[in-house]
TORKOL-4160 file (C-alpha; in steps of 0.2 Angstrom, whole numbers, padded with zeros to 4 digits, m for minus):
379
<pt num="1" X="0297" Y="0218" Z="0774"/>
<pt num="2" X="0296" Y="0201" Z="0766"/>
<pt num="3" X="0315" Y="0201" Z="0763"/>
<pt num="4" X="0318" Y="0207" Z="0781"/>
<pt num="5" X="0307" Y="0193" Z="0788"/>
<pt num="6" X="0316" Y="0180" Z="0777"/>
<pt num="7" X="0333" Y="0186" Z="0783"/>
<pt num="8" X="0328" Y="0186" Z="0801"/>
<pt num="9" X="0321" Y="0168" Z="0800"/>
<pt num="10" X="0338" Y="0162" Z="0791"/>
<pt num="11" X="0349" Y="0170" Z="0804"/>
<pt num="12" X="0338" Y="0163" Z="0819"/>
<pt num="13" X="0339" Y="0146" Z="0811"/>
<pt num="14" X="0358" Y="0147" Z="0808"/>
<pt num="15" X="0360" Y="0153" Z="0826"/>
<pt num="16" X="0351" Y="0138" Z="0833"/>
<pt num="17" X="0361" Y="0126" Z="0822"/>
<pt num="18" X="0377" Y="0134" Z="0828"/>
<pt num="19" X="0371" Y="0133" Z="0846"/>
<pt num="20" X="0366" Y="0115" Z="0844"/>
<pt num="21" X="0384" Y="0111" Z="0838"/>
<pt num="22" X="0392" Y="0120" Z="0852"/>
<pt num="23" X="0382" Y="0111" Z="0865"/>
<pt num="24" X="0385" Y="0095" Z="0857"/>
<pt num="25" X="0404" Y="0098" Z="0857"/>
<pt num="26" X="0403" Y="0103" Z="0875"/>
<pt num="27" X="0393" Y="0087" Z="0879"/>
<pt num="28" X="0405" Y="0076" Z="0870"/>
<pt num="29" X="0420" Y="0084" Z="0879"/>
<pt num="30" X="0410" Y="0081" Z="0896"/>
<pt num="31" X="0407" Y="0063" Z="0891"/>
<pt num="32" X="0426" Y="0060" Z="0887"/>
<pt num="33" X="0431" Y="0067" Z="0904"/>
<pt num="34" X="0418" Y="0056" Z="0913"/>
<pt num="35" X="0424" Y="0041" Z="0903"/>
<pt num="36" X="0442" Y="0044" Z="0907"/>
<pt num="37" X="0438" Y="0047" Z="0925"/>
<pt num="38" X="0428" Y="0031" Z="0926"/>
<pt num="39" X="0441" Y="0021" Z="0916"/>
<pt num="40" X="0455" Y="0026" Z="0928"/>
<pt num="41" X="0444" Y="0020" Z="0943"/>
<pt num="42" X="0436" Y="0005" Z="0936"/>
<pt num="43" X="0448" Y="m0007" Z="0927"/>
<pt num="44" X="0436" Y="m0017" Z="0916"/>
<pt num="45" X="0428" Y="m0001" Z="0909"/>
<pt num="46" X="0445" Y="0004" Z="0902"/>
<pt num="47" X="0447" Y="m0013" Z="0892"/>
<pt num="48" X="0429" Y="m0010" Z="0885"/>
<pt num="49" X="0433" Y="0008" Z="0879"/>
<pt num="50" X="0449" Y="0003" Z="0871"/>
<pt num="51" X="0441" Y="m0012" Z="0862"/>
<pt num="52" X="0427" Y="0000" Z="0855"/>
<pt num="53" X="0440" Y="0013" Z="0849"/>
<pt num="54" X="0450" Y="m0001" Z="0840"/>
<pt num="55" X="0434" Y="m0007" Z="0831"/>
<pt num="56" X="0425" Y="0009" Z="0826"/>
<pt num="57" X="0440" Y="0021" Z="0826"/>
<pt num="58" X="0441" Y="0036" Z="0837"/>
<pt num="59" X="0436" Y="0049" Z="0824"/>
<pt num="60" X="0420" Y="0039" Z="0818"/>
<pt num="61" X="0415" Y="0038" Z="0836"/>
<pt num="62" X="0418" Y="0056" Z="0839"/>
<pt num="63" X="0408" Y="0061" Z="0824"/>
<pt num="64" X="0393" Y="0050" Z="0828"/>
<pt num="65" X="0392" Y="0057" Z="0845"/>
<pt num="66" X="0393" Y="0075" Z="0839"/>
<pt num="67" X="0380" Y="0073" Z="0826"/>
<pt num="68" X="0368" Y="0064" Z="0838"/>
<pt num="69" X="0370" Y="0077" Z="0852"/>
<pt num="70" X="0368" Y="0091" Z="0839"/>
<pt num="71" X="0352" Y="0083" Z="0832"/>
<pt num="72" X="0345" Y="0081" Z="0850"/>
<pt num="73" X="0349" Y="0099" Z="0855"/>
<pt num="74" X="0342" Y="0106" Z="0839"/>
<pt num="75" X="0326" Y="0096" Z="0842"/>
<pt num="76" X="0325" Y="0102" Z="0860"/>
<pt num="77" X="0328" Y="0120" Z="0855"/>
<pt num="78" X="0314" Y="0118" Z="0842"/>
<pt num="79" X="0302" Y="0108" Z="0853"/>
<pt num="80" X="0294" Y="0124" Z="0861"/>
<pt num="81" X="0291" Y="0131" Z="0844"/>
<pt num="82" X="0284" Y="0115" Z="0836"/>
<pt num="83" X="0272" Y="0114" Z="0851"/>
<pt num="84" X="0267" Y="0132" Z="0849"/>
<pt num="85" X="0265" Y="0130" Z="0830"/>
<pt num="86" X="0253" Y="0115" Z="0833"/>
<pt num="87" X="0243" Y="0125" Z="0845"/>
<pt num="88" X="0242" Y="0140" Z="0833"/>
<pt num="89" X="0237" Y="0128" Z="0819"/>
<pt num="90" X="0223" Y="0121" Z="0830"/>
<pt num="91" X="0217" Y="0139" Z="0834"/>
<pt num="92" X="0217" Y="0144" Z="0815"/>
<pt num="93" X="0207" Y="0129" Z="0811"/>
<pt num="94" X="0194" Y="0133" Z="0824"/>
<pt num="95" X="0193" Y="0151" Z="0817"/>
<pt num="96" X="0191" Y="0144" Z="0799"/>
<pt num="97" X="0176" Y="0135" Z="0805"/>
<pt num="98" X="0167" Y="0152" Z="0808"/>
<pt num="99" X="0172" Y="0155" Z="0826"/>
<pt num="100" X="0178" Y="0173" Z="0823"/>
<pt num="101" X="0177" Y="0178" Z="0842"/>
<pt num="102" X="0191" Y="0166" Z="0845"/>
<pt num="103" X="0209" Y="0173" Z="0844"/>
<pt num="104" X="0226" Y="0164" Z="0840"/>
<pt num="105" X="0237" Y="0164" Z="0855"/>
<pt num="106" X="0252" Y="0176" Z="0854"/>
<pt num="107" X="0265" Y="0169" Z="0866"/>
<pt num="108" X="0282" Y="0171" Z="0857"/>
<pt num="109" X="0291" Y="0186" Z="0849"/>
<pt num="110" X="0296" Y="0177" Z="0833"/>
<pt num="111" X="0290" Y="0174" Z="0816"/>
<pt num="112" X="0276" Y="0162" Z="0823"/>
<pt num="113" X="0271" Y="0175" Z="0835"/>
<pt num="114" X="0270" Y="0188" Z="0821"/>
<pt num="115" X="0260" Y="0176" Z="0811"/>
<pt num="116" X="0247" Y="0174" Z="0826"/>
<pt num="117" X="0246" Y="0193" Z="0828"/>
<pt num="118" X="0243" Y="0195" Z="0809"/>
<pt num="119" X="0230" Y="0182" Z="0809"/>
<pt num="120" X="0221" Y="0190" Z="0823"/>
<pt num="121" X="0221" Y="0207" Z="0814"/>
<pt num="122" X="0215" Y="0198" Z="0798"/>
<pt num="123" X="0200" Y="0190" Z="0808"/>
<pt num="124" X="0196" Y="0207" Z="0816"/>
<pt num="125" X="0196" Y="0216" Z="0799"/>
<pt num="126" X="0185" Y="0202" Z="0792"/>
<pt num="127" X="0173" Y="0203" Z="0807"/>
<pt num="128" X="0172" Y="0221" Z="0805"/>
<pt num="129" X="0169" Y="0220" Z="0786"/>
<pt num="130" X="0155" Y="0207" Z="0789"/>
<pt num="131" X="0147" Y="0218" Z="0802"/>
<pt num="132" X="0147" Y="0232" Z="0790"/>
<pt num="133" X="0140" Y="0222" Z="0777"/>
<pt num="134" X="0126" Y="0216" Z="0788"/>
<pt num="135" X="0123" Y="0234" Z="0793"/>
<pt num="136" X="0123" Y="0239" Z="0775"/>
<pt num="137" X="0110" Y="0225" Z="0771"/>
<pt num="138" X="0100" Y="0230" Z="0786"/>
<pt num="139" X="0100" Y="0248" Z="0781"/>
<pt num="140" X="0095" Y="0244" Z="0763"/>
<pt num="141" X="0081" Y="0233" Z="0769"/>
<pt num="142" X="0075" Y="0247" Z="0781"/>
<pt num="143" X="0077" Y="0260" Z="0767"/>
<pt num="144" X="0066" Y="0249" Z="0755"/>
<pt num="145" X="0053" Y="0246" Z="0769"/>
<pt num="146" X="0052" Y="0265" Z="0773"/>
<pt num="147" X="0051" Y="0270" Z="0755"/>
<pt num="148" X="0038" Y="0257" Z="0751"/>
<pt num="149" X="0028" Y="0263" Z="0766"/>
<pt num="150" X="0029" Y="0282" Z="0762"/>
<pt num="151" X="0026" Y="0279" Z="0744"/>
<pt num="152" X="0011" Y="0268" Z="0747"/>
<pt num="153" X="0002" Y="0280" Z="0759"/>
<pt num="154" X="m0001" Y="0294" Z="0746"/>
<pt num="155" X="m0002" Y="0282" Z="0732"/>
<pt num="156" X="m0016" Y="0273" Z="0740"/>
<pt num="157" X="m0026" Y="0289" Z="0743"/>
<pt num="158" X="m0023" Y="0294" Z="0725"/>
<pt num="159" X="m0029" Y="0278" Z="0718"/>
<pt num="160" X="m0044" Y="0278" Z="0730"/>
<pt num="161" X="m0051" Y="0295" Z="0726"/>
<pt num="162" X="m0047" Y="0293" Z="0707"/>
<pt num="163" X="m0057" Y="0277" Z="0708"/>
<pt num="164" X="m0072" Y="0286" Z="0716"/>
<pt num="165" X="m0071" Y="0299" Z="0702"/>
<pt num="166" X="m0069" Y="0286" Z="0688"/>
<pt num="167" X="m0085" Y="0277" Z="0695"/>
<pt num="168" X="m0095" Y="0293" Z="0697"/>
<pt num="169" X="m0097" Y="0290" Z="0715"/>
<pt num="170" X="m0099" Y="0308" Z="0720"/>
<pt num="171" X="m0114" Y="0319" Z="0724"/>
<pt num="172" X="m0110" Y="0335" Z="0715"/>
<pt num="173" X="m0096" Y="0345" Z="0707"/>
<pt num="174" X="m0091" Y="0352" Z="0724"/>
<pt num="175" X="m0087" Y="0334" Z="0730"/>
<pt num="176" X="m0079" Y="0330" Z="0714"/>
<pt num="177" X="m0067" Y="0345" Z="0715"/>
<pt num="178" X="m0064" Y="0340" Z="0733"/>
<pt num="179" X="m0059" Y="0323" Z="0728"/>
<pt num="180" X="m0048" Y="0330" Z="0714"/>
<pt num="181" X="m0040" Y="0342" Z="0726"/>
<pt num="182" X="m0035" Y="0328" Z="0738"/>
<pt num="183" X="m0028" Y="0318" Z="0724"/>
<pt num="184" X="m0018" Y="0333" Z="0718"/>
<pt num="185" X="m0011" Y="0336" Z="0736"/>
<pt num="186" X="m0006" Y="0318" Z="0738"/>
<pt num="187" X="0002" Y="0318" Z="0721"/>
<pt num="188" X="0012" Y="0333" Z="0726"/>
<pt num="189" X="0018" Y="0324" Z="0742"/>
<pt num="190" X="0022" Y="0309" Z="0732"/>
<pt num="191" X="0032" Y="0320" Z="0720"/>
<pt num="192" X="0041" Y="0328" Z="0735"/>
<pt num="193" X="0046" Y="0312" Z="0743"/>
<pt num="194" X="0053" Y="0305" Z="0726"/>
<pt num="195" X="0063" Y="0320" Z="0723"/>
<pt num="196" X="0070" Y="0320" Z="0741"/>
<pt num="197" X="0074" Y="0302" Z="0739"/>
<pt num="198" X="0083" Y="0305" Z="0723"/>
<pt num="199" X="0092" Y="0320" Z="0731"/>
<pt num="200" X="0097" Y="0310" Z="0746"/>
<pt num="201" X="0104" Y="0295" Z="0735"/>
<pt num="202" X="0114" Y="0307" Z="0724"/>
<pt num="203" X="0122" Y="0316" Z="0739"/>
<pt num="204" X="0126" Y="0299" Z="0748"/>
<pt num="205" X="0134" Y="0292" Z="0733"/>
<pt num="206" X="0144" Y="0307" Z="0727"/>
<pt num="207" X="0134" Y="0308" Z="0711"/>
<pt num="208" X="0130" Y="0327" Z="0713"/>
<pt num="209" X="0142" Y="0340" Z="0707"/>
<pt num="210" X="0145" Y="0355" Z="0718"/>
<pt num="211" X="0147" Y="0371" Z="0707"/>
<pt num="212" X="0157" Y="0380" Z="0720"/>
<pt num="213" X="0158" Y="0399" Z="0720"/>
<pt num="214" X="0161" Y="0413" Z="0733"/>
<pt num="215" X="0145" Y="0420" Z="0739"/>
<pt num="216" X="0138" Y="0431" Z="0753"/>
<pt num="217" X="0130" Y="0420" Z="0766"/>
<pt num="218" X="0122" Y="0434" Z="0775"/>
<pt num="219" X="0113" Y="0441" Z="0760"/>
<pt num="220" X="0108" Y="0424" Z="0754"/>
<pt num="221" X="0099" Y="0420" Z="0771"/>
<pt num="222" X="0092" Y="0437" Z="0772"/>
<pt num="223" X="0084" Y="0435" Z="0755"/>
<pt num="224" X="0078" Y="0418" Z="0759"/>
<pt num="225" X="0069" Y="0423" Z="0775"/>
<pt num="226" X="0061" Y="0437" Z="0765"/>
<pt num="227" X="0054" Y="0424" Z="0752"/>
<pt num="228" X="0047" Y="0414" Z="0767"/>
<pt num="229" X="0037" Y="0430" Z="0774"/>
<pt num="230" X="0021" Y="0425" Z="0766"/>
<pt num="231" X="0021" Y="0407" Z="0771"/>
<pt num="232" X="0026" Y="0413" Z="0789"/>
<pt num="233" X="0011" Y="0424" Z="0789"/>
<pt num="234" X="0000" Y="0411" Z="0784"/>
<pt num="235" X="0006" Y="0400" Z="0797"/>
<pt num="236" X="0003" Y="0414" Z="0810"/>
<pt num="237" X="0022" Y="0416" Z="0813"/>
<pt num="238" X="0034" Y="0430" Z="0813"/>
<pt num="239" X="0053" Y="0431" Z="0809"/>
<pt num="240" X="0068" Y="0440" Z="0813"/>
<pt num="241" X="0085" Y="0441" Z="0805"/>
<pt num="242" X="0101" Y="0445" Z="0815"/>
<pt num="243" X="0119" Y="0447" Z="0808"/>
<pt num="244" X="0135" Y="0454" Z="0815"/>
<pt num="245" X="0143" Y="0451" Z="0798"/>
<pt num="246" X="0136" Y="0460" Z="0783"/>
<pt num="247" X="0149" Y="0453" Z="0771"/>
<pt num="248" X="0152" Y="0435" Z="0777"/>
<pt num="249" X="0158" Y="0425" Z="0762"/>
<pt num="250" X="0159" Y="0407" Z="0760"/>
<pt num="251" X="0164" Y="0395" Z="0745"/>
<pt num="252" X="0151" Y="0383" Z="0740"/>
<pt num="253" X="0136" Y="0379" Z="0729"/>
<pt num="254" X="0123" Y="0392" Z="0733"/>
<pt num="255" X="0108" Y="0382" Z="0727"/>
<pt num="256" X="0113" Y="0367" Z="0738"/>
<pt num="257" X="0116" Y="0379" Z="0753"/>
<pt num="258" X="0098" Y="0387" Z="0750"/>
<pt num="259" X="0091" Y="0369" Z="0750"/>
<pt num="260" X="0099" Y="0366" Z="0767"/>
<pt num="261" X="0091" Y="0382" Z="0775"/>
<pt num="262" X="0075" Y="0379" Z="0766"/>
<pt num="263" X="0074" Y="0362" Z="0775"/>
<pt num="264" X="0078" Y="0370" Z="0791"/>
<pt num="265" X="0065" Y="0384" Z="0789"/>
<pt num="266" X="0052" Y="0372" Z="0784"/>
<pt num="267" X="0056" Y="0361" Z="0799"/>
<pt num="268" X="0055" Y="0376" Z="0810"/>
<pt num="269" X="0038" Y="0381" Z="0803"/>
<pt num="270" X="0031" Y="0363" Z="0804"/>
<pt num="271" X="0037" Y="0359" Z="0822"/>
<pt num="272" X="0039" Y="0376" Z="0830"/>
<pt num="273" X="0022" Y="0384" Z="0825"/>
<pt num="274" X="0017" Y="0385" Z="0844"/>
<pt num="275" X="0032" Y="0397" Z="0847"/>
<pt num="276" X="0025" Y="0409" Z="0834"/>
<pt num="277" X="0042" Y="0415" Z="0828"/>
<pt num="278" X="0058" Y="0410" Z="0819"/>
<pt num="279" X="0074" Y="0419" Z="0821"/>
<pt num="280" X="0089" Y="0417" Z="0809"/>
<pt num="281" X="0106" Y="0423" Z="0815"/>
<pt num="282" X="0123" Y="0424" Z="0806"/>
<pt num="283" X="0140" Y="0427" Z="0813"/>
<pt num="284" X="0158" Y="0423" Z="0811"/>
<pt num="285" X="0166" Y="0410" Z="0822"/>
<pt num="286" X="0185" Y="0410" Z="0819"/>
<pt num="287" X="0188" Y="0404" Z="0801"/>
<pt num="288" X="0170" Y="0398" Z="0800"/>
<pt num="289" X="0154" Y="0406" Z="0795"/>
<pt num="290" X="0140" Y="0401" Z="0807"/>
<pt num="291" X="0121" Y="0402" Z="0804"/>
<pt num="292" X="0107" Y="0397" Z="0816"/>
<pt num="293" X="0089" Y="0394" Z="0813"/>
<pt num="294" X="0079" Y="0394" Z="0829"/>
<pt num="295" X="0061" Y="0392" Z="0834"/>
<pt num="296" X="0052" Y="0393" Z="0851"/>
<pt num="297" X="0040" Y="0378" Z="0850"/>
<pt num="298" X="0039" Y="0362" Z="0860"/>
<pt num="299" X="0057" Y="0356" Z="0864"/>
<pt num="300" X="0063" Y="0340" Z="0855"/>
<pt num="301" X="0065" Y="0326" Z="0867"/>
<pt num="302" X="0083" Y="0322" Z="0872"/>
<pt num="303" X="0082" Y="0304" Z="0867"/>
<pt num="304" X="0078" Y="0310" Z="0849"/>
<pt num="305" X="0092" Y="0323" Z="0846"/>
<pt num="306" X="0105" Y="0310" Z="0841"/>
<pt num="307" X="0094" Y="0303" Z="0827"/>
<pt num="308" X="0086" Y="0319" Z="0820"/>
<pt num="309" X="0098" Y="0318" Z="0805"/>
<pt num="310" X="0094" Y="0300" Z="0801"/>
<pt num="311" X="0084" Y="0297" Z="0786"/>
<pt num="312" X="0065" Y="0294" Z="0788"/>
<pt num="313" X="0067" Y="0299" Z="0807"/>
<pt num="314" X="0053" Y="0309" Z="0814"/>
<pt num="315" X="0054" Y="0315" Z="0832"/>
<pt num="316" X="0036" Y="0316" Z="0834"/>
<pt num="317" X="0030" Y="0298" Z="0830"/>
<pt num="318" X="0011" Y="0304" Z="0831"/>
<pt num="319" X="0013" Y="0315" Z="0816"/>
<pt num="320" X="0005" Y="0308" Z="0801"/>
<pt num="321" X="0010" Y="0310" Z="0783"/>
<pt num="322" X="m0001" Y="0325" Z="0781"/>
<pt num="323" X="0008" Y="0336" Z="0793"/>
<pt num="324" X="0025" Y="0327" Z="0793"/>
<pt num="325" X="0039" Y="0329" Z="0780"/>
<pt num="326" X="0047" Y="0316" Z="0770"/>
<pt num="327" X="0059" Y="0311" Z="0784"/>
<pt num="328" X="0073" Y="0315" Z="0772"/>
<pt num="329" X="0075" Y="0334" Z="0774"/>
<pt num="330" X="0087" Y="0334" Z="0788"/>
<pt num="331" X="0097" Y="0320" Z="0781"/>
<pt num="332" X="0099" Y="0329" Z="0765"/>
<pt num="333" X="0104" Y="0345" Z="0774"/>
<pt num="334" X="0117" Y="0335" Z="0783"/>
<pt num="335" X="0124" Y="0327" Z="0768"/>
<pt num="336" X="0125" Y="0344" Z="0759"/>
<pt num="337" X="0134" Y="0353" Z="0773"/>
<pt num="338" X="0147" Y="0339" Z="0775"/>
<pt num="339" X="0151" Y="0340" Z="0757"/>
<pt num="340" X="0155" Y="0358" Z="0759"/>
<pt num="341" X="0167" Y="0354" Z="0773"/>
<pt num="342" X="0155" Y="0360" Z="0787"/>
<pt num="343" X="0145" Y="0353" Z="0801"/>
<pt num="344" X="0127" Y="0354" Z="0806"/>
<pt num="345" X="0120" Y="0352" Z="0824"/>
<pt num="346" X="0105" Y="0354" Z="0834"/>
<pt num="347" X="0101" Y="0359" Z="0852"/>
<pt num="348" X="0084" Y="0360" Z="0861"/>
<pt num="349" X="0077" Y="0364" Z="0878"/>
<pt num="350" X="0062" Y="0372" Z="0885"/>
<pt num="351" X="0066" Y="0389" Z="0878"/>
<pt num="352" X="0072" Y="0386" Z="0861"/>
<pt num="353" X="0076" Y="0373" Z="0847"/>
<pt num="354" X="0091" Y="0379" Z="0837"/>
<pt num="355" X="0099" Y="0371" Z="0821"/>
<pt num="356" X="0117" Y="0377" Z="0819"/>
<pt num="357" X="0127" Y="0376" Z="0803"/>
<pt num="358" X="0146" Y="0380" Z="0801"/>
<pt num="359" X="0154" Y="0382" Z="0784"/>
<pt num="360" X="0172" Y="0387" Z="0780"/>
<pt num="361" X="0175" Y="0405" Z="0776"/>
<pt num="362" X="0180" Y="0409" Z="0758"/>
<pt num="363" X="0199" Y="0413" Z="0757"/>
<pt num="364" X="0205" Y="0429" Z="0749"/>
<pt num="365" X="0217" Y="0429" Z="0734"/>
<pt num="366" X="0231" Y="0435" Z="0745"/>
<pt num="367" X="0229" Y="0420" Z="0756"/>
<pt num="368" X="0220" Y="0429" Z="0770"/>
<pt num="369" X="0202" Y="0428" Z="0776"/>
<pt num="370" X="0187" Y="0441" Z="0774"/>
<pt num="371" X="0189" Y="0455" Z="0787"/>
<pt num="372" X="0177" Y="0454" Z="0801"/>
<pt num="373" X="0171" Y="0462" Z="0817"/>
<pt num="374" X="0176" Y="0453" Z="0834"/>
<pt num="375" X="0170" Y="0435" Z="0835"/>
<pt num="376" X="0152" Y="0434" Z="0842"/>
<pt num="377" X="0140" Y="0420" Z="0846"/>
<pt num="378" X="0122" Y="0421" Z="0845"/>
<pt num="379" X="0113" Y="0436" Z="0852"/>
């Protein structure tokens, strides 16, 4: 590309030199014709012209006129470019002072115009990089603020109750055990938050290795829901499992996929308790394995739906640290699903709130895909 640009500039310069010489020759010829015409009509001009030719020589006079005219025409041909170059230099100097919203004018289709276009692209990329850096810095500050707040809340309680115990400020053993239980619960929450934070950081920075194998997603979710039966009963909820694909196989890390649906089930239990039931559905959708966790509690406000997978985001701002999660569960779930080449989404209305996960189907050794019944959506 550099060689092509150099060749183009050289050819353009040579063309302008040749054009200047041709114009100068035409101008000289025109001057000669005009001089002859005037000399024939005005006698004293003829004498002056002959005297000048005798002194300077006709060839020297011709050469001087040709060179002068060529220089004049070359300057005139370059004048528009020189003026544009000066304007471009002024614009670049203005941008260099930090005015990144200013653009270099693109007015000519030549190398200077290309330089202006490249300068504008460079400024746009620089501005985008600076904006991304500012957003990253803001995100980091928000992360530190949120982590500090969420860590400080249970830690303050732990220190407070352990301080009461250390100072023997309790009435009897029952109150002592109550203080110990609170400190233990807060310690568990603190441990959960730290683990979630480490997991989220590893997933975001590609430091987690996925041990991908082919596994049956239908069986995995059926077993997981069975494991949650006792917790659901304690929460006063029932569960149901629906599947149109008993042998739906996907490639991935089963432990990570379990983590995704554990987060979704825990989220459904925490926020959909008023609906009294949770339903899990599995079906095939083209070359995707689809799974859905639905609850029938209060709907999620529409304004909150786009932010549910953001870290430390809670749709219900009134939830305290006691009944709310770490705020990282859905963000972790999204990171895991995306690393498996899938997608996760949520929909919510007055009837149902549903989290849907799509994962690529496992391919067979012969290049095909697992057999299935006709494609079906949620029942």
